[in-house]
C-alpha positions as CSV (number, residue, x, y, z in Angstrom):
1,M,0.0,0.0,0.0
2,R,2.8,2.4,0.8
3,R,4.6,1.7,-2.4
4,A,1.3,2.1,-4.3
5,A,0.7,5.5,-2.6
6,I,4.1,6.8,-3.5
7,L,3.8,5.6,-7.1
8,I,0.4,7.3,-7.4
9,A,1.9,10.5,-6.0
10,L,4.8,10.4,-8.4
11,L,2.4,9.8,-11.4
12,S,0.2,12.7,-10.2
13,G,3.2,14.9,-10.0
14,L,4.2,14.1,-13.5
15,C,0.8,14.9,-14.7
16,A,0.6,18.1,-12.8
17,C,3.9,19.3,-14.3
18,Q,2.4,19.3,-17.7
19,T,1.2,22.8,-18.5
20,T,-0.4,24.4,-21.5
21,R,0.8,27.9,-21.0
22,Q,1.5,29.9,-24.1
23,P,4.5,32.2,-24.3
24,P,3.7,36.0,-24.4
25,S,3.0,37.5,-27.8
26,I,5.5,40.4,-28.1
27,A,6.1,40.5,-31.8
28,M,6.2,44.1,-33.1
29,P,6.3,45.7,-36.6
30,A,9.7,46.2,-38.2
31,A,9.2,50.0,-38.3
32,Y,6.9,52.7,-36.8
33,D,3.9,53.7,-38.8
34,G,3.9,57.3,-40.1
35,T,7.4,58.2,-39.0
36,A,10.2,59.3,-41.2
37,A,13.8,58.0,-40.8
38,G,16.0,60.2,-38.7
39,A,19.5,60.2,-37.3
40,A,20.7,56.9,-36.0
41,L,21.7,56.9,-32.3
42,A,24.1,54.6,-30.5
43,P,22.9,53.1,-27.2
44,A,25.3,55.4,-25.3
45,D,23.6,58.4,-26.8
46,L,20.2,57.2,-25.6
47,D,21.7,56.5,-22.1
48,R,22.5,60.2,-21.7
49,W,20.3,61.8,-24.3
50,W,20.3,65.2,-22.6
51,L,23.9,65.7,-23.8
52,L,22.5,65.9,-27.4
53,F,21.0,69.3,-26.6
54,N,24.5,70.8,-26.0
55,D,23.3,72.8,-23.1
56,P,25.8,73.0,-20.2
57,Q,23.2,74.2,-17.7
58,L,21.0,71.3,-18.5
59,N,23.9,68.9,-18.2
60,A,24.8,70.3,-14.8
61,L,21.2,70.0,-13.5
62,E,21.1,66.4,-14.6
63,D,24.4,65.7,-12.8
64,D,23.0,67.3,-9.7
65,A,19.8,65.3,-9.9
66,F,21.7,62.0,-10.1
67,K,23.9,62.9,-7.1
68,L,21.7,65.0,-4.8
69,S,18.0,64.2,-5.6
70,P,16.0,62.5,-2.9
71,D,14.6,60.2,-5.7
72,E,18.1,59.1,-6.7
73,R,19.2,58.5,-3.1
74,T,16.0,56.5,-2.5
75,A,16.8,54.5,-5.6
76,A,20.3,53.8,-4.4
77,A,18.9,52.5,-1.1
78,R,16.4,50.3,-2.9
79,I,19.1,48.8,-4.9
80,L,21.0,47.8,-1.8
81,E,17.9,46.3,-0.3
82,A,17.0,44.4,-3.5
83,R,20.6,43.0,-3.8
84,A,20.6,41.9,-0.1
85,T,17.2,40.3,-0.5
86,R,18.3,38.4,-3.6
87,S,21.4,37.1,-1.8
88,S,19.3,36.0,1.2
89,Q,16.9,34.1,-1.1
90,V,19.7,32.4,-2.9
91,A,21.4,31.5,0.4
92,Q,18.2,29.8,1.5
93,T,18.7,27.2,-1.2
94,L,22.1,26.2,0.1
95,P,22.9,23.6,2.8
96,T,22.0,24.8,6.3
97,G,23.5,23.8,9.6
98,D,24.0,25.1,13.2
99,L,27.1,24.9,15.3
100,Q,25.8,24.3,18.9
101,G,27.9,24.2,22.0
102,Q,27.0,23.6,25.6
103,Y,29.0,23.9,28.9
104,S,27.7,22.9,32.3
105,R,29.3,22.6,35.8
106,Q,27.5,20.9,38.6
107,S,28.6,20.6,42.2
108,A,26.9,18.0,44.5
109,S,27.5,17.0,48.1
110,S,26.0,14.3,50.4
111,I,23.6,15.6,53.0
112,G,23.0,12.3,54.7
113,G,26.5,11.3,55.5
114,E,28.8,9.1,53.5
115,P,28.9,5.3,54.4
116,A,32.2,4.2,55.6
117,D,32.3,1.2,53.3
118,N,31.3,3.0,50.1
119,L,34.0,2.5,47.5
120,F,32.8,5.3,45.2
121,P,32.6,9.0,46.2
122,I,29.3,10.6,46.7
123,G,29.0,14.2,45.4
124,G,31.7,16.3,43.9
125,V,32.1,18.5,40.8
126,T,30.9,17.3,37.4
127,T,31.8,19.3,34.2
128,A,30.3,18.6,30.8
129,R,31.3,20.1,27.4
130,T,29.5,19.4,24.1
131,L,30.0,20.7,20.6
132,N,27.7,19.6,17.7
133,F,27.5,20.6,14.1
134,N,24.4,19.2,12.3
135,V,23.8,19.9,8.6
136,S,20.7,19.6,6.5
137,W,21.3,19.3,2.7
138,E,18.4,18.9,0.3
139,I,19.4,17.0,-2.8
140,D,18.0,18.9,-5.8
141,L,16.9,15.9,-7.9
142,F,14.0,17.7,-9.5
143,G,15.4,21.2,-9.9
144,R,13.4,23.0,-7.2
145,L,16.3,24.7,-5.6
146,A,17.7,25.8,-9.0
147,E,14.3,27.2,-9.9
148,A,14.1,29.1,-6.6
149,R,17.5,30.7,-7.4
150,K,16.2,31.8,-10.8
151,I,13.1,33.3,-9.2
152,A,15.3,35.3,-6.7
153,K,17.4,36.7,-9.5
154,A,14.4,37.5,-11.7
155,S,12.8,39.3,-8.7
156,F,15.9,41.3,-8.2
157,A,16.0,42.2,-11.9
158,A,12.4,43.4,-11.8
159,T,13.1,45.6,-8.9
160,R,16.2,46.9,-10.6
161,F,14.3,47.8,-13.8
162,D,11.6,49.5,-11.7
163,I,14.4,51.6,-10.1
164,E,15.9,52.4,-13.5
165,G,12.5,53.5,-14.7
166,T,12.4,55.9,-11.8
167,R,15.8,57.3,-12.8
168,A,14.7,57.7,-16.4
169,S,11.6,59.6,-15.2
170,L,13.8,61.8,-13.1
171,A,16.1,62.7,-16.0
172,A,13.0,63.5,-18.1
173,S,11.4,65.6,-15.4
174,V,14.5,67.7,-14.9
175,A,14.7,68.4,-18.6
176,D,11.0,69.1,-19.0
177,D,10.9,71.5,-16.1
178,Y,14.1,73.2,-17.4
179,F,12.6,73.8,-20.9
180,Q,9.3,74.9,-19.4
181,A,11.3,77.5,-17.3
182,R,12.9,78.7,-20.5
183,G,9.5,79.1,-22.1
184,L,8.3,81.1,-19.2
185,A,11.4,83.3,-19.3
186,I,10.7,84.1,-22.9
187,Q,7.0,84.9,-22.2
188,L,8.2,87.1,-19.3
189,A,10.6,89.0,-21.6
190,D,7.9,89.4,-24.2
191,A,5.5,90.7,-21.6
192,Q,8.1,93.2,-20.4
193,D,8.7,94.3,-23.9
194,S,4.9,94.6,-24.5
195,A,4.6,96.7,-21.3
196,H,7.4,99.0,-22.5
197,I,5.8,99.4,-26.0
198,E,2.4,100.0,-24.5
199,D,3.9,102.7,-22.2
200,E,5.5,104.3,-25.2
201,L,2.3,104.1,-27.2
202,E,0.4,105.7,-24.2
203,R,2.9,108.5,-24.2
204,V,2.5,109.1,-27.9
205,A,-1.3,109.0,-27.7
206,S,-1.2,111.4,-24.8
207,E,1.0,113.8,-26.7
208,K,-1.2,113.7,-29.8
209,A,-4.3,114.3,-27.7
210,K,-2.6,117.2,-25.9
211,Y,-1.9,119.0,-29.3
212,G,-5.2,118.0,-30.8
213,L,-3.8,115.5,-33.2
214,G,-5.7,112.6,-31.7
215,A,-8.5,111.6,-29.4
216,A,-8.0,111.4,-25.7
217,S,-9.8,108.0,-25.8
218,D,-6.8,106.6,-27.6
219,A,-4.6,107.3,-24.6
220,D,-7.1,105.8,-22.3
221,R,-7.4,102.7,-24.4
222,V,-3.6,102.2,-24.5
223,A,-3.5,102.8,-20.7
224,G,-5.9,99.9,-20.3
225,D,-3.7,97.6,-22.4
226,L,-0.6,98.8,-20.4
227,S,-2.2,97.8,-17.1
228,Q,-3.0,94.3,-18.6
229,A,0.6,94.0,-19.7
230,N,2.0,95.0,-16.3
231,A,-0.4,92.4,-14.6
232,Q,0.9,89.7,-17.0
233,V,4.5,90.6,-16.1
234,E,3.7,90.0,-12.4
235,S,1.9,86.7,-13.1
236,L,4.7,85.4,-15.3
237,Q,7.3,86.4,-12.7
238,A,5.5,84.3,-10.1
239,Q,5.2,81.3,-12.4
240,L,8.9,81.5,-13.3
241,H,9.8,81.6,-9.6
242,A,7.6,78.6,-8.9
243,I,9.1,76.5,-11.7
244,Q,12.6,77.5,-10.7
245,R,11.9,76.4,-7.1
246,Q,10.4,73.1,-8.3
247,L,13.4,72.5,-10.4
248,L,15.8,73.1,-7.5
249,I,13.8,70.7,-5.3
250,L,13.9,68.1,-8.1
251,V,17.7,68.2,-8.4
252,G,18.3,68.1,-4.6
253,R,19.0,71.8,-4.0
254,P,15.7,72.8,-2.3
255,F,16.9,75.7,-0.1
256,E,19.0,77.6,-2.6
257,P,17.7,81.0,-3.8
258,T,16.2,80.9,-7.2
259,A,18.8,83.5,-8.3
260,N,21.3,80.6,-8.3
261,L,19.3,79.1,-11.2
262,P,19.2,81.8,-13.9
263,V,17.2,80.9,-17.0
264,D,18.0,82.3,-20.4
265,A,15.0,83.7,-22.3
266,Q,15.7,81.7,-25.4
267,V,15.1,78.3,-26.9
268,Y,16.7,76.3,-29.6
269,P,15.6,73.6,-32.0
270,P,15.6,70.1,-30.5
271,P,18.1,67.5,-31.8
272,P,17.2,65.7,-35.0
273,I,14.5,63.0,-34.7
274,P,16.3,59.8,-33.9
275,A,15.9,56.7,-36.0
276,A,14.3,54.0,-33.9
277,V,13.4,50.3,-34.4
278,P,10.3,49.1,-32.4
279,G,12.1,45.9,-31.4
280,D,14.7,47.9,-29.5
281,L,12.0,48.7,-26.9
282,L,12.3,45.2,-25.6
283,A,15.9,45.8,-24.6
284,R,15.7,49.6,-23.8
285,R,12.5,50.3,-21.9
286,P,12.9,49.6,-18.2
287,D,9.1,49.1,-17.8
288,V,9.1,46.5,-20.5
289,R,12.0,44.6,-19.0
290,E,10.5,44.9,-15.5
291,S,7.3,43.3,-16.9
292,E,9.3,40.6,-18.5
293,E,11.1,39.7,-15.3
294,K,7.8,39.7,-13.4
295,F,6.6,37.2,-15.9
296,R,9.7,35.1,-15.2
297,V,9.0,35.2,-11.5
298,E,5.4,34.0,-11.9
299,A,6.5,31.3,-14.4
300,G,9.2,30.1,-12.1
301,T,6.8,30.1,-9.1
302,A,4.3,28.1,-11.2
303,K,7.0,25.5,-11.9
304,L,7.8,25.3,-8.2
305,R,4.1,24.7,-7.4
306,H,4.1,21.7,-9.8
307,L,7.4,20.4,-8.4
308,A,6.1,20.5,-4.9
309,I,4.3,17.2,-5.5
310,F,7.6,15.4,-6.0
311,P,9.4,13.9,-3.0
312,T,12.1,15.7,-1.1
313,F,15.4,13.9,-0.3
314,T,17.5,15.4,2.4
315,L,21.0,14.4,3.7
316,L,21.5,15.0,7.5
317,P,25.2,14.6,8.3
318,G,26.6,15.6,11.7
319,L,29.7,15.9,13.8
320,G,30.0,16.0,17.6
321,L,32.5,16.3,20.5
322,N,31.6,15.4,24.1
323,S,33.9,15.8,27.1
324,T,32.8,14.9,30.7
325,T,34.7,15.3,33.9
326,A,33.1,13.6,37.0
327,P,34.1,12.2,40.4
328,G,35.4,8.6,40.2
329,V,38.0,6.3,41.7
330,A,41.5,5.2,40.7
331,Y,43.0,1.8,41.3
332,I,46.5,1.7,42.8
333,P,47.9,-1.9,42.8
334,P,47.9,-4.1,44.6
335,A,44.5,-3.3,46.2
336,T,44.0,0.4,46.8
337,L,41.1,2.6,45.6
338,V,41.4,6.4,45.8
339,P,39.0,9.2,44.8
340,Q,40.0,10.9,41.5
341,Q,38.3,13.0,38.9
342,Q,37.7,11.0,35.7
343,T,37.5,12.7,32.3
344,T,35.8,11.0,29.3
345,N,36.3,12.4,25.7
346,L,34.1,11.2,22.9
347,G,34.0,12.1,19.2
348,L,31.0,11.1,17.1
349,W,29.7,11.4,13.6
350,T,26.3,10.6,12.0
351,L,25.2,10.2,8.4
352,A,21.4,10.1,8.0
353,G,18.9,10.9,5.4
354,S,15.2,11.5,5.1
355,V,12.6,11.5,2.4
356,S,9.3,13.3,2.4
357,Q,6.5,12.6,-0.1
358,P,3.2,14.5,0.1
359,V,0.3,12.1,-0.2
360,L,-2.9,13.5,1.3
361,D,-1.8,17.1,0.3
362,I,-1.7,16.2,-3.4
363,P,-5.2,17.7,-4.2
364,R,-4.4,20.9,-2.4
365,L,-1.0,21.2,-4.2
366,L,-2.7,20.6,-7.6
367,Y,-5.1,23.4,-6.9
368,D,-2.2,25.7,-5.8
369,A,-0.5,24.8,-9.1
370,K,-3.5,25.7,-11.2
371,A,-4.0,29.0,-9.4
372,E,-0.3,29.9,-10.0
373,D,-0.8,28.9,-13.7
374,A,-3.6,31.5,-13.8
375,R,-1.4,34.1,-12.2
376,T,1.3,33.4,-14.7
377,E,-1.2,33.8,-17.5
378,Q,-2.1,37.2,-16.1
379,A,1.6,38.2,-15.9
380,A,2.0,37.1,-19.6
381,I,-1.0,39.3,-20.6
382,S,0.4,42.2,-18.5
383,Y,3.7,41.8,-20.3
384,E,2.0,41.9,-23.7
385,K,0.1,45.0,-22.7
386,T,3.2,46.7,-21.5
387,V,4.9,46.0,-24.8
388,Q,1.9,47.3,-26.8
389,T,1.7,50.4,-24.7
390,A,5.4,51.1,-25.1
391,Y,5.1,50.7,-28.9
392,G,2.1,53.1,-29.0
393,E,3.9,55.7,-26.8
394,A,7.1,55.6,-28.8
395,E,5.3,55.9,-32.2
396,N,3.0,58.7,-30.9
397,A,6.0,60.6,-29.5
398,L,7.9,60.4,-32.7
399,V,4.9,61.6,-34.8
400,T,4.1,64.4,-32.3
401,L,7.7,65.5,-32.3
402,A,7.9,65.7,-36.1
403,A,4.6,67.7,-36.2
404,S,5.8,70.1,-33.4
405,E,9.0,70.8,-35.4
406,R,7.0,71.5,-38.6
407,G,4.6,73.7,-36.7
408,A,7.4,75.7,-35.2
409,D,9.0,76.2,-38.6
410,V,5.7,77.5,-40.1
411,L,5.1,79.9,-37.1
412,E,8.6,81.2,-37.3
413,T,7.9,82.5,-40.9
414,G,4.5,83.9,-39.8
415,E,6.0,85.7,-36.8
416,G,8.6,87.5,-38.9
417,R,5.9,88.8,-41.3
418,A,3.6,89.8,-38.4
419,H,6.5,91.7,-36.7
420,R,7.2,93.6,-39.9
421,A,3.5,94.6,-40.2
422,Y,3.4,95.8,-36.6
423,N,6.5,97.9,-37.1
424,D,5.1,99.5,-40.2
425,A,1.8,100.3,-38.4
426,R,3.5,101.7,-35.4
427,R,5.7,104.0,-37.5
428,L,2.7,105.2,-39.5
429,Y,0.8,105.9,-36.3
430,G,3.7,108.0,-35.0
431,M,3.6,110.0,-38.2
432,G,-0.1,110.5,-37.9
433,L,-0.9,108.4,-41.0
434,E,-2.6,105.6,-39.2
435,D,-5.2,105.3,-36.4
436,I,-4.6,103.7,-33.0
437,T,-7.0,100.8,-33.8
438,T,-5.0,99.6,-36.8
439,T,-1.8,99.9,-34.8
440,L,-3.1,97.9,-31.8
441,S,-4.6,95.2,-34.1
442,A,-1.2,94.8,-35.8
443,E,0.4,94.5,-32.4
444,Q,-2.1,92.0,-31.1
445,A,-1.6,89.9,-34.3
446,W,2.1,89.9,-33.8
447,R,2.0,89.2,-30.1
448,A,-0.4,86.3,-30.7
449,T,1.9,84.8,-33.4
450,R,5.0,85.3,-31.3
451,S,3.3,83.7,-28.3
452,A,2.3,80.7,-30.5
453,L,5.8,80.4,-31.8
454,T,7.3,80.4,-28.3
455,S,4.8,77.8,-27.2
456,A,5.6,75.7,-30.3
457,R,9.3,75.8,-29.7
458,V,9.0,74.9,-26.1
459,T,6.5,72.2,-26.9
460,A,9.0,70.8,-29.5
461,L,11.7,70.7,-26.8
462,R,9.5,69.1,-24.2
463,Q,8.2,66.6,-26.8
464,S,11.8,65.7,-27.7
465,V,12.3,64.9,-24.0
466,A,9.2,62.7,-24.0
467,T,10.4,61.0,-27.2
468,Y,13.7,60.0,-25.7
469,K,12.0,58.7,-22.6
470,A,9.5,56.7,-24.7
471,L,12.4,55.1,-26.7
472,G,13.9,53.9,-23.4
473,G,16.6,56.5,-22.9
474,G,17.8,58.0,-19.6
475,W,19.5,55.1,-17.9
476,A,22.8,53.2,-18.2
477,Y,21.6,50.2,-20.1
478,P,25.0,48.5,-20.8
479,A,26.0,48.8,-17.1
480,S,22.7,47.6,-15.8
481,D,22.0,44.6,-18.0
482,V,20.8,42.1,-15.3
483,R,18.8,39.8,-17.5
484,T,18.4,36.3,-16.1
485,R,18.5,34.5,-19.5
């Protein structure tokens, strides 16, 4: 009956280890849809994509962020925790054993008096010393321990890629806030120029009204526009201060004055659109690789659930030392017995083994295995969804970046023409050949076009940042390759 039960358990285990799981479907097109070829980038360029902007101030901010930022310091601590956890989990699959020692000293004395004819002493001091080293070593016949080590490494890799994703987001956030600050600086400079121009127009309108060359209402109208321009200057100054403070906090310099972070009121075209292959996302994107490793963890756990039905064979070797000193007698020829402490030293070793085979737990273990198979399937679907989302984000980022650059080029031409029209209208108004309404309309058209151009340029820079992040840039890929394959 016992042999039959073990045989049934083994057969059930073999059946339970058969799984119908399908591998994740992560095939992607050979190229992005609707994107033109751009400049090819080496992996190192994507690792530190912000260097492509050739902006020393941006480079310095990124360096500060990776040294001083609370996010970066937290990431470094998480790496240490994950590495220690992995090592602990791997160590649990190795042989275990405790070195145990014990020492005792006992003193005894007779309280009833010692018989005169007693040949052996009663009472005295007894000292005992023991040292044992017992080992438990599971024989990995079915690969359970090896699979557990793979799971530990995959779990560490998933945590590592999650941390790398945080670092990539940090790099992108610093650049995005920096370019946003530059855009606000440009808007502030434009608002200050507008206030200066409105002030000059108000002066001219007042002079013309004073000498009867124009209506007093023209000066009042310009005065209203001047008040709006001054109010906008105050608002933009507050917004610029807020983004500067936010940027200083982000890079780990929260208590420095914002004057330590001057922002130039100019933007430049983003680097050329990079050439990208969708398949590179599988190796570049930290979130994709994190999802892949999570799938490996679930798949390995499912395998362990199936292997749990197989028997466990364990070796139990041991070594021991035992030393005892107790009262005794010594024989002195020809016929004398004297009290004397006797010491006994023993050395021992054992070699044992055990086998454990679940029998009545088989139904529960089978259900556990089926439940883990379902969780593995969910992880596979999540992996597929992450890959699909990454592809969509990368393609949309490339298309949006190209459109932003084309829009900025069109607006740049329009802004130049609107500026010329405003200068002509302003000159004619000063000469008395044009009314105030035409001049202000020309100014409003130019200001609107210039504001749109500034917004388009800043949007192109920020979209460039989003594109590099979507392509998996912003982390040291070669130095962080911790795949478990």
